[in-house]
N, C-alpha and C positions, 0 to 999 in steps of 0.2 A: 091675350097670352095666358097660358096655363099658370104662369107665375103671378098673374094679377097686376102687372105693371103696364102702364100705357106705352105706346110706340115711341113717343118723344123721349121719355125717361129711359126706355130700354136701349136707345141708341147711345146714351151716355154711360151705360154700365160697362164694367170691365169686360174685356173680351172673353175671359174664361167663364164668366157668369152667363154671357150671351150664348156661348157654345153649350153650356150645361142646360140652359133653358130650352134651347132648340131641340134637344133630344126627347122632350116630353110633348106628345101630341095633345091636341085639344080633347080628344076622346081617348081615355086610357085603354079602351078596348082595342085600339089600333096598335098598341104595343110600341116598343122603342123605335124611334126614327133612325133607321140604319145609316142613312147618308150623313146625317148630322153627327151620329155616333162615331163615324169614321173620321170626321173633321176633329171632333173632340179628342179622339185617340191620337191623331197625328200631332195636334197641338201639345198634348201631354208629353209625347215622346220628344218633340222638338224643344220644348221648354220644361224640363223636368222640375225646375225650381218652382213651377206653378202647381205641382201636384198637391202640395199640402193645402193650398187655397181651394183647388177643385174639390178635394175631399171634404174640407170643412163646409163648403157651400152645399154639396150633395147631402151631407149629414144634416145640415140645417133644414133643407127641403124635406128630407125623409122624416125627420122628427115632427115637422108640422103636419105632414100627411098622415102619419100614424095617429097623432092626436085627433085629427079630423076624420079618421076612419076612411081615408081615401086610399084604399088598399091597392087600387090599380096603379097609381103613381108610385106607391112603395115598391111594387114589383119591378117597375121600370128603373127606379133608382138603384135597386140592388143588382139588376142585370148590368147596368152601366158600370157600377163599381167592380163587378166581377171581370168585365172585359178590360177595364183599366188595369186591374191587378195582373191579369195575365199578360198584358202588353208591356208593362213598365217594370224593369228590374234594376234601376239605377239606385245609387245610395240615397237619392232624394225621396225614395218611396217610403222611408221610415215614417215621416209625419203623416203621409197619406194613409198608412196602415193604421195609425192611431185613430184617424177619423173613421176608417172602415170598421174597426173593432167596436168603436163607440156605436155605430149604426147597427151592427150585429147584436150588441147588447140590448139596444132599444127594442129590437124585434123579439129577442128571447124573453124580455120582461113583459111583453104584452100578453094578454090572456087569450089571444086568438091563436088557435092551433096552426092555422096556415102560415101565419107570420113566424111562429116558432120554427116550423119546418123550413121556411124560407131562409131564416137567419142561420140555421144549422147547415143547410146546403152551401150557403156562401162561405161559412167558416171552414167547412171541409175542403172547398176549392182553395181557399187561402192556405190551409195547412199543407196542401200538396205542392205549394210553390217553394222552391229552394231560394232563399235570400242570399245575396252576395256577402253580406256582413252580418255578424250576430247583433242582436239587440239586447243591451245590458239592462235596460230599464223596463222592458215590457214584462208584465206578469199576467197570468191566466187564472188567477184565483176565482174571479167571478164566473168564468166559463166552466171551470171544474164544478163549482157549486151548482150552477144552473143546469148543466147537462146531467149531473147526478140526480138532481131533483126531477128532471124530465124522465129519467129511467124508472122512477117510482110512480109515474102517472096513474091515477085511478079514475079517469074520466068515465062517466056513466055509459058512454058509447064505446063498445069494444073496439070498433074500427079506429076511432080517434085515439083511444088509449094505446093501441098497438102502434099507430103512426107516430105518436109523441115519444113513446119508448124507443122506437127504432131511431128517431132523430136524436134522442139523448145519447144512445149508445154510439151512434156515428160521430156525434160531437166529441165524446170522450176519446174515441179513436183518433179524431183529428188533433185533439190536444196532445195526446201521447206522441203522435208522429211529429208534430211541430216542435215540441219541447225536446224530444230525443235528438232530432236533427240539429237543434240549436246548441251552441256551446254552453249555454246555461241550463242544460237539460236536467241538472240535478234538482232543480226546483220542483219538478213534478213528482219526485220520489220522496218528498218530505211527508212525514206521517199525516199531517193535516189534510193533504191531498189524497194519499192512498186510502185513508180511512173513509173517504167519500167515493172514490172511484171503484175500489175492489168490491165493497158490498153492493154497489149499484149493479155491477156486472153479475155478481153471484145471484142477486135477486131475480134477474131475468134468466140466468142459466138454470135456475131451479125448476123452471117450468118444463124444460126438456127432460129433466129427470122424472118429473111426475108423469109425463106422457109416455115416454119411451122406455123408462127404467133400463137404461143402457148398462151393460156389463162388459168389461174388457177395455183394452186400450182405446181411448177416444180417437176419432178420426176427424180430419179437417172437413168442414162443410163446403159444399159447392157455392159458387157465386150467387146463383139464383135463389137458393134456399136461405142464405144468410141475409139477403136483402129483404126478405118477406117475413122471416121468423126472428123475433127479438132474442129468443134463447140461443139460436145458432149464431146470430150476429154477436151477441155478448160473449159467447164462448170463443169465437174467432178473435175478438178484441182482447179478451183475457190472455189468450195464447200470445198474441203480439206483444202485449205489455210485459209478460214474463220473459219472452224471448229477448227483449231489450234490456232486461235487468242485468246489472253488473255485480261485482263482488261487494261493493260498498252499500248497495241499496236493495239487495235481494231480500233481506229480512223485513224491510218496510213493506214490501209487496206481499209477503206471506202472512204476517201477523194479523192483518185485518180479516183473513180467511177464518182464523180461529175465532175471532170475535163474532163474525157472522154465524158460524156454526153453533157457537155457544148461545147466542141470543135467540136463534130460531130453533134451538134444541134438535139439531140435526145429527147428533152422534148416535142416537138410538131411535129409529134405525139409521144406519150410517151409509146407505147406498149413495146419497148425494155427496157425502164427505169423501168417500172413496173415489168417486168420479172426479171431484175437484182436485184431489191430490195426484191422481193419475195425469190429469191435464198439466198440473204444475210440474211434475217430474219429467214429463215428456217435452215440455216447452222450454224449460230453463236449460242453460248450458251445462253439460255433464259435469264439469269441474266444480259446479256450485251445489251439487246434490246434497253434500253433507250439511249445508246450511239448512235445508228443509228438514232433514232428519233431526238436527239439533233442535229446531223449533218444535217439532212434534214431541220429542223427548221432554223438552221444557214444559210444554203444555200438559203432558201426562203428569209431570210432577205437580203442576199447578192444580190439576183436577183429581189428585190422588184421594181426596175424601168424598168424591162423588159416588153415585150409584155404580154398582158393578157393570151394568150394561153400558153406561157412558164410558167407563174406562176400557171396557172390551172394544167399544167402537173406535176409540182412539188407537188402541193397540192394533186393531185390524187395519186402520189407515197406515200405521207405521209399517206393518207387514207389506202392504202394497208398495209403499215408498221404497223400502229397502230391497224389495224384489227387483225394482227398476234400477236403483242405485248400485246394487251389487254387480251389475253388468258393466259399470263404468268406474268412475273415481268416487270413492267414499271417504277419502281424506283421513283425518285423525279420529274419526268418530267410531271406529270399530269397537274398541273396548268400552267406550262410553255407552254405546247402544246396549251391549251385553250387561254392563254394570247396572245401568238404569233398569233394564228389564228384570234382572235378578232381584234388585231391591223391591220392585213392585210385586214380584212373585212372593217375596217374604211378607209384604204388606197384605196381600190378598189372603195368604194363609192365616195371618194374624186376625184379619177381619172374620174369616170363616170360623176359626176356633173360638173367638170371643163371642160371636153370635150363638155358637153352639153351647158355650158355657152359660151365657145369659139366659138361654131358653131351656136349660136342663130340666127335664121332667114335664115340659109342655111342648109337645111336638106340634106346633102350629103350622099352618100352611105358609104363612108369610116367611117364617124362619127357614123352612125347607126350600122355599123358592129362592130366598136370598143366598143360601148355601149353594144351590145349583147355579145361581148367577155368578158367584165367586169361582166356581169351577169353570164357567165359560171364560172368565178373565184369565185364569191359570192356563187353560188350554190355548187361549190366544197368545199368551206370552211364550209358551213352549213352541207353538207353531212358528212364531216370529223368530225366535232364537234359532230353531232348527233350519228354517228356510234361509235366513240370513247367513248362518254358518256354512250351510251346504253350498252356497253360491260364491264363497270366498275362494281366493287362490289357495293352493295347498300350504304354502308357507304361513299364511295368515290363519288358515283353519287349524293348523297344529297349535298355534299360539292360543286360539280360542278354546281348543280342547283342554289345554293346560289351565286356562283361566277358569273355565267352568268346573273342572275337576277340583281346582283349589277352593271352590265355593261350597263343595259338598261337605256338610257337617259330619264329623265322625265322633262317636261317643268316646269320651275320655281324653280328647285332644283339645288344644287351644290354638288351632291353626287359624290362618287368616280366612276363615270361611264366613258365611252369612251369620249374623247374630240371631241365633235361635234359642238363646238361653231362656227367654220368657215364653217360648212356645210349648215347652215340655216334650215328652217323648213322641206324642202323636204328631205335633207340629213339625218336629225334626224329621220324623219319618216321611211326612208329606213333602217336605223340602227335598229330602234325599231322592224320593221317587221322581219328583218333577224335574230336578236337575239332571238326573240320569236319563230321563226321557228326552230332555233337551239335548244332552250329549249324544244320545242315540240318533237323533235327527241330524246333528252336525256331522257325525261320522258316516252317515249314509252316503254311499257312492265314493268314499275316500279311497284312493288307490295309491298307496305308498310303494316306492320302488323296492324298499327293504322293510322288513318287519321292525328293525331297530328304529327306523324313522317314524313308523306308526305307533310304536310302543316304547318310547324312551323310558329309562328308569324313573325319572321324576313323575311320569304320567302313569306308568304301569303299577307302581306300588300303591298309590292312593286309589287307583281304579279297582284293584283286586281286593282292597280292604272291605268294601261293602259285600263282596261275595261270601264273606264269613259271617255276615249278620244273620240273625234268626228271623229273616223275613224272605219268603219265597219270591215275592215280586221284585225286591231289590236284586236278588241273585239272578233272576231272569233277565233283568235289564243289563246287568254287568256282562252276562254271557252274550247277549245280543250285540252289545257294543264291541266286545271282542270279535265276534263274527264279522262285523262291519270292517274291522281293521285287518283281520287275518285273511279274509276271503278276497284275494286280489284277482280272481278269475271268474267270479260270479257263479260259483258252484253251490252256494247255499240253498238256492231254490230246489236244486235237484236232490238235496239231502233232507228236505223238510219232512218231518215226521220220523219217528223211530220205528224201524221195521227190519225184518230179515230180507235183505235184497238178494233175489235169486241170482242175478247176473249184473255185477257192477258195471261191466262194459256197456250195458244198455243206457246208462246214465250219461255217457259221453263226457266224462270228467275232463276238464281242462287243467293242465298243470305244466309247470316248467321245472327244469332241473334246479335243485336247491342251490342257492348262491353261497359263496363263502361268508358273506355278511350274515345270512340267515343261519348258517351253521354256527357261527360265533355267537349269535343271539341265543340259540338254544343251549349252547354250553353254559352261558352265563345265567339265563333266566328260564330255561326249560323246567328245572325243578320247581320253580315258582308256579308255573302254569299247571304242572302235574298236581302240585299240592292243593291248589284251589279246586281242581276237578275232583280230587279224592275227597276233600272235606265237603264239597258240595253234594256228593252222593250220600253223606251221612246225616243230612238234615232230616228231621222227622216230618217237617211240613212240606216236603217235596210233593208235587203233583205231577201229572203226566207231562205238562209243558216243561218242567224242570228237567226231567229225564230226556225229553226230546232235545232240549238245548245242550245238555251235557253230551249227548251222542253227537250232535252236530259239531261241538267243540273238538271232540276227539277226531272226528272225520276230517275237519278242516285242517287241524294240526298235521294229520297224516298227509294230506294233499299238498299243503304249502310248505311244510317245514321238516318233513321226515326223511332223514338219511338212515343208514343202517343202524347207527347208534341210537337215534331217536326211536326207531321201530322197536328195538329191544326195550327201551325205557317204557314205551307205551304198552307193550305186552306185560311188563312187570307191573305197571299201574293197573291194567285190566285184571290180572290175577289177584292183586291186592284188593281191588273192589269186590271180586268174587269172595275173598276171604271175609270181607266185612259182612256180607250176607250170611255166610255159613257160620262163622264164629259168633257174630252178633254180640260183641262186647258192649255196644252202645244201646242195647235193648231197643232196637228199631222195631216198628210195627211190621207185621207180616207183609203188608202191601209194599212197603219200602224195600224189604229184603228181596222180594220177588222182582220188584222194579229194577233193582241193581243187577240182579242176575240176568234180566232181560236186556238191560243196557250193555252188559259185557258180551252177551251173545250177539247182539246186533253189531257191536263194534268189531269184535274179532272176526265175524263173518265178512264185514267190509274190509278190514285190514288184510285178511288172508287173501282175498281176491286182488287187492291193490298190489301186494308184493308178489303174488302169483307163485307161491311155493306149493307144489302139488301135495306133498305130505302134510303140510300145515292146513291147507284147504280141506284135505280129507278128514283130518282129526276134528276140525271145527264142524264140518258138515255132519259127521257121525254123531257128535254131541247134540247138535240141533235136532237131528232126526230122532234121536233117543228121547229128547225132551218133548218133542211133539207127540210122541206115543205115550210116555209115562208121566211127564210133568209139564203140561202145556203152559202152566202159569209161570214158567221160567222164560217164556218167549213174549216179546212185546205185543204181538198180535192178539194174545189172550189176556195178559195181565192188565192191559189198559182198556179192556172192554168195561162197559158199565156194570155188568153182572158177571163177575168172575169168582169162581169158588176157590178160595185161598186155602192152602194146607194148614194143618194145625202146628206142624213143626217141620224142620228141615234136617234134623239130625239123622234120620233113618235112610236118607237117600244114598244111593250107591254112587261110586266114583264115575260111572259111565255118564252121569248127568252133568259132570263138572269138566272144565277145561284144565288139563293137568300140565304142570310145568315141565315135567320130565319128557312127556311126549312132544310138547311144543319145542323144547330144546333139541330133542332128537331129530325132529323134522327140519328145523331151521339149520342145525349143524351140518346136515347132509347137503345143504345148498350153499355152504360157504359162510354162513353167518357166525359171528363170534358170540357164542351163547353162554360163556362162562358166567356173565353177570345175571343171567336168568335165575341162577340158584341163590342169588342174594335178594331177599325179600325187599319190596319197596317200603321205605320209611319216609314220611313227609318231613320237611324241615321244621325246626322250631324257631318261631319268630314272635314278635310282640303284637302281631296283628290280632291274635285271638283275644287278648286282653282289651284292646281298643275296640273290638267289634262286639263285645258283650256275648261271647260264646264260651263254652268250656274249653279249657286249655288243650292244645294239641298233645301235651304230655299225656293226657288221659287216653289218647288213642294209641299210644305205644306202650305195650306191656311186656314185662319180663317175668316169666313164670318161675317162681321159686317154690319147691315143695316144702311145706311147713308141716311139721308133725303136730297133731292135735294136742291140746293141753293149755290150761288157762293159768295154772299156778306158777309162781316164780321158780319153784324147784324144777318144774318141767322145762322151763326156759333154760335154766342152768345146765340141765342134763343135755338138752339139745345142743347147747354151745360146746359142751365138753366133747361131744362126739366128733365135731369137725376140728381136726388137728392137722398139724403139718404132716404127720406120718400118714394120716388118712388121705391127704392130698397126694403124697408120693405114691401110695399104693394105687390110687386111681390113675396116675400118670403111667405107672409101670405095668399096668394091666395089659397083657399081650393082646387081648381081644379088641382093645380100643386103640392100639398103637397105629395101625394102618389108617383108621378113621381120623386120628389126630393129624397125621401127616397130610391127609387130603384136605383137612380144614386149614392147615397152615398154608398149603399151596393156594387155596382159594383166597385166603386173606392177602397174600402177596399179590395175586393177580387183581384183586379188588383195588388195592392201593395204587396199582399201576394203571388201571383202565377206568375205574369208576370216576364220575364227576366229583370234584372236590367238595361241592356243596352237600352232596349226598353223604360222603364219608364224614364230613364235619358234623352234620346233623345227627347221623347214627351214633358216632362215637360220643358226642356230647350228651345225647339223650341216655345212652346206656351207662356212661360213666356216672352221671348224676344219679340215676336210679339205683345203680349198684351201691353207691355211697350211702344213700338213704336207707335202702332195704337192709344192707348188712349191718348198719349202725343200729337200726331199730329192732330188727327181728333176730339177728344172730349175735347182737351185742359185740360187733367187731368195730374197731376203730381203725379207719384207713386214712393214712396221712400221705400226701404226695411226697415223693423223695426230694431231697434238696437239689439234685441235679437231674437233668433229663436222661437218666440211665435206663428208663423203661422198667423200673422195678418199683415195688410198693412195700411198705412196712406193715406187717399184720400183727395185731395183738389179740390173742384168743385165750381168755382165762388168765392163768398165771404165766403162760408161755409167751415168749417174745421171739419173733422170727423176722429176719430182714432179707432183703435182696431176693425176693421171690419173683421170677419173671411173670409179667402180667398175663401173657398168653398161656401160662401153665396153671393158672388158677382155675380149678374146675369143680363145680358143684353139680349135684344132680339136676338135670334138666336146665342147667344154666351155664353159659359159656361166654366169657368176655374176651374180646380180641383187643 
């Protein structure tokens, strides 16, 4: 007999041993004796209590055959074990399984590749069997370790190497399936197991990245491919592992990925890292996506001192992860993502500036390369912030807009922004620009139902503050953000570039009737928008792009928010901008003055065609035609050319080149517009933003002209004061030639207080009252004290005379009138 026992002794052996011995032929090449195998199977099913003995005896024979290198009998024993496992499912199978696993372990420990593959195949068959009751004592620690080691096989024969690696991957897959289906499935998710399983799979998956360099969402491999290719099989197993992960063990499966990528330096380049996390994000359950994002953020903090390219690689992985997570559930990590990214943005700027300071005076290649690497990090952060924000729901996007805006540092304030005190002005400016770029990406594609939802006061005020800063790039970013929020019908692309549009109807502008909410918004905040456009035109460092964005701002305001009252305000603003260029109180360069004139021409041409008042269109067209013949540098097509001949002065130009208020009022009045407010010059509001933004005060832009007689001595000043008396004031009021003019002015004052916006009235009155107090006290040596009661009168002391109860509106000086 194959067992080496004589016939007499064999007859005395237990029946289960005789049945086991009979399945082994004399020549192992003949294979398993099927007839005797059927008898053994019937006996095992009929007497399940004998299964443990059958298993122990088979294990004994197999161990002896392995040691003796009788591999033919080993194959027969394993085939018999497999058939018994498939046939028996009673509770008594538990002891038999222990014998079976012991035999599989013996095969895996052998150095023979064929036996290792044989043991793996048997284990995989066992893993697919659903047991009736859980096993509380069985552990698979050895199999996890052994299969993981097989995944790293480095046999000198490539075919054997591939065969062993495939066996190891299939074994890991079997362990995962067996433990997940078991009630004790939590054991496989312990860190000591995951630290072996996950790197083994990634080690084999890495080969597919080297060969194919796949980009994009990974796809599941076909059955034939995954059986032959270790990389595809490992990827499939990795997907299955992640798909079975739950809330409590998700992190244990993800953390070994970071360890593998760190150990093998796969963050730069990071193609394989991106591919891994795409697989992770697509494989896990959607509600667990925020776990992965939190782990990436934590690893970014852990590697914050690494090279810029490593950090950029991690941030790129985060971008891919949030791009997938934003389509599903991202849980409570929204603000955490942005807060962490903004913190690393500040760190990157700090690194960049510290490198620049340390290498001052020695522009080495390594330093410039490191600075450019930090720019890569910063751009990756901005791209991630923008992409994540743009994929959020509207209600969350509004919160993120407020959150980012609250981080923008403003000079002179101690708000809860990023700590940039140690960065200096240059670092603070870099932070401002990058945060605004992030905000620009977040607001891209944002469509609010009302402007008040897109620009609430807590967001509008801090957003417009950077538009007053003396930095053209900051102002450009603010205007572009405003365009994203105001443009609800995607008209911006049609308005790109500043030009004289021959026929606005060709642009096919989309617009809706202005809503009541938008009308209310413009009444409350319209003056604020006008003010920032007005001041934005007065900056000396404006370039062509600034003028283009200012034109687009005016045009979009007209399309989205303009009713009859707003149209009048916009015309007043345009005329005030024209006065900036003509009067030039701010000593602007000639290019800026001509640029402002071109901006006004382009906008009034657009506005006149939008409201379609023929007389208004005719006046605008006539001025533009005259300019094209006599002063082409007042038109955008000419002034913004590279080589444009600028005039030496603008004082000698005739009125035909300018847009005149009286003619505009006459043309609009004939079409039913209320044009009384056109005669009131536009005056921007006075706020604290100028001081916070490090620019000259708005008060400097509002002037009250008072004729001062020449003279430097004290006597001259006294003489001048003596000439202005109460009698002189009375004579000026009683002058018959001015009586009608005074009545007209009073009528305009009354109408102004009835119809003009309150913010405009308050700003104008406050500015003029303060300036009048200072000018009269300093120049005319007048002391003006407010009356004790709101009677509308003032007490005036001039020299030795003392006058009381003079009506405010009756005070009249040469070229000066206070209402």
